[in-house]
N, C-alpha and C positions, 0 to 999 in steps of 0.2 A: 678229590682229594679224601669226599665218602665211600667212594669207592673202589679207590684204591686201598684204603685199608681194611671194606668190606673183601676184598680181595686176598689180601694177605691175611687176614682173621682168618680166612676158611677151607684158604687151603693148606693142604698138610695138615686136617685137622677134620678128621674126618666124624667124634666126639658131639664140633660144634656142629655140620652142616645137619646132624642128627633131630640136632637141639633146634635148628632152625626148621627143618623140615617138621617137626613138632608145632612149632610155633605157628608156622602157614598154614597146618591143618588146626589148630584151636581160632584161628582168624577166619574159618573156611575158605581159605584160599590156593593156588592151586597144589600141588606140592612136589613142587617145579627148584631146583633148587637156580641162585642167580648164574646167567648170562657171564663164564670168564673174559672180561678184556683183558685184551691184547694191545699191550704196548704201544704200540706205530701205526695201530689199526681205527683209526677217530669211527668211526661206525661201530664197533663193540659198546665203544665208552659212552655212545646214544643209548645203545640199545639197552646196555646197565642201565642206565640213569632213568628210562623207559618200566623196566622190572622195576625197583625199587619204589615209582612212586606207587605204580598198581598194587602193594604189596607192601604200604611204607610202616602202618599200625603194627604190623604183624612182625617186620624186621628190626622197627622199635622196639617192642615187648621180647624177641630175640636178645637182643644186648643187653637193655637192662638186665636180661633173668642172668647174665653170660656171667658167673663167678671164675673170673682169672684176673691173673696181676700181668698180663703180657703190652708189651706198647701198643699193640692195634688197638685190644679192645679198650682201652682205658684212652685211646684218641677215639675211640668210635662212641664213648659214652660220653665224653663233651660234646663232641660234635650233636649228639641227637639234641644236646637243650638249648641247642641255639636252633632261635624259632623260622630263623628264617633257611635252616634246609629243605623242611618240607616247601616250601615257596617254588625255592628254585628248582628243588626237581620234576617241578608242578606246572613250571615255563619251559623246561627243557622236554617235558614231557607232549606239550601243546604243540611241538614246532620239530619235534623226532621224527618223523618220516620225512617232511623236507628236510634235515639235516641228512639224514642218511641217504636221499638223493641225491642232493647238491655235492657229497665228498666223494658217492662213489661215478660220478660224472666224470668229478675233478681225475678218480682212479684209471680212468676207461680208456686206452689209448686210442679207440674208436672215435669218441669227441672230439671234431674239429680246435684250433685254437681259438678261433674264433668263439667259440664259448664258454671261456674260460671269464671273461671277464663277466660275465654275466651272470655265471655261478657262483663266482666270489660276491659278487653284489647283491645276490639271494642271498648268500647266506648270512650275510651281513644281517640284511633288513628283517632275516626271517629271527636272529638273534637279536635286535635291537627292538622289535615289538612283543619282547618277550622280559624285557629292562636286563636282556643277558651282553653282556661282553665279551669280544674278544681280541685281545692284546694283539695276539698274533696276524690278524686281519685289518686290527689299525695298523701295525704297524706298517703292513703290505701299502697299505694307503696313503697314510697320511706324511712317512718317512720314505715313502717311493720305494721300496723294492727291484733289486735289477732288472726285474723282466713285465715291472708293471707299464712299462710301457711300449712294450710286447704289447701285453696283454691288448692291450686294449687298441694303440693301431692295428690289430691284425683282423682289427671285426671290419677291419677296411675294405675286405678279401673280401666278405659275406657283401652276395647285391640286395639283399634286407635293411644293413645298415649303414653300408657300406658312402652309402653318397654325402651325409652329412660329415662326414669325417677328411674325406679329397679339398683338398685345397689350393686354389692356382693349378686344376690339374698336376697334383705331386703328390705321388705317394708316400705316403710318410718316411722319413730314416729311417727308422727303426727297423722297415720290412727292407731297404733296401741290398742288407749281408746275401739276404736271401736267394742273390741273383747276380750273376757275374757282369752284367752290361746292363745300361740304361737300360731303361724300360718307354720306347717311344715317346713321343709323347699323342702318336695318333689313336698308341692303344689307349689310353688311359682315357682321349677324349671316346672311346669308342664305348669303353667300359662305364664312363659318364652315363653316358645316351641311354645305355643298356637298362641301366639301374633305375632311371628317367621316366621311359618308357614300361617300365614291367611286364615286361614281355618276356619270364620267366615261371618256370611252375617256380610256386613259392613253398609246396611239400615236399617236394627232390631234396637231395641230402645237397650242403653247400657241393662236393665231391664233383658229384653229375652237372650242376651247374659250367663248374669250368672246366669239367671233359666236353661238353656242349659245343663251348667256345675254346678251345683250344686251338681251331686251325686261323679265327678270327686273332688272336690275342695270343698268339704263340709266349712270347716276351712274358706277359702276365701272367701266363697258364702255369708257365717254369714255375715261377717269383710263389704264386700263391699256394700250388700244390708241395713247395718246403713247406711256406710255413705253415699253412693250415695244417701241416700233420708233426708239427714239435708237441713233443708230450705235454702235459699240465703240470705235471709230477713225477716224482723216482720211485713212482709205486712199481712198477713193471722191471726197474732196473734191479729194485731191492728182492722184488719178488722172483728175480733169476739167481739170487745170490741163498736165497733159501731154497726154492728149488735143487740148488746146487751141495746144500749142505746134505740134504736128506737124498739123495744120488751118488752123491762120492760120499759114503760114508765110511766110520772105519773099519767095517766090516766089505768094503769094497777098494780097497786102496792103490788094488791092481787095474785098475782102469786107463786104458789105454788113451793119451787125446781125442785118437777118430771115436774111439764107443762113446768117452764123456758129451764130445760134441752129437751125437748122435742121439742120447737118450735126453738131450736136454732139447734138441730139436724135438722130436717125439711128445716130451713132457707139455710143452706151446705149442706145439702146431696141429696135436692130434687130434682127433676127432671126440667129441666127449671124452675130454683128460682132464681134469680137474685141478686147476692148480692152488687153491687154495690152501694155505696151511694155517690151523691156526697156531700158532707158536707164539713167541713174545721178540721174538725178533724178525718175523716176517715185514712186509711192507711195508712204510709209511710215509704220507702226505708231505713229502717236504717240497715246495713248488720251486723251481728255478726260479 
């Protein structure tokens, strides 16, 4: 709420931004305006929280000296009277790097599905260590989000963790929909033997492992390559809509479907093309 109110107070307010820069200078802080968090990109809020903690005294001084009757400024003045504000920002800054890493992993399409559960648990533990809560994560784990069983069971396809998740020589039911035929028992037993032996390179990616055993475990290979490729979030989908908005703008409404498709392919597959757009309707981390 504090970060959102600061964003509201500084947006389209050059005089306030100048006053904030002056306050930063008076407190011997770097004269840099706060990062503008994007509504649906969680990492930007974590980065902003870290900024406000590092420059907390200067920001509070700016708020107290601001003479304004706007709703945003009034709300900020009320918040600065709360002694827990500094503590909350300090706690969040302590886990800032870890949270950013976990969130970026969840937004990355190249991260295998078997890593999602570990990322979610790591994020929850980071927040708990600092006495912070994530109601959304609690909802996922306590009220059983629709995909939670899958995120847990898909770890079965990681040979470094799967041995403890296979019971009675059976693949978890939540994974069976990723293959159109029953998995032969001899393949499951063979996979268990491979995991027990540890006769594989633990440093290689999970996809390298399955490519190595494609011939020996053909049915499990097909299931694994499909299930492990499930994206952790809708970030890539939301990113495509945001990119489409910039390509298919009001100035280019005559683009044909063929040309539009070509532009989208270049935008996402072109070498060195940056698809990150800082916009309030940029991608979100809405877990499936």
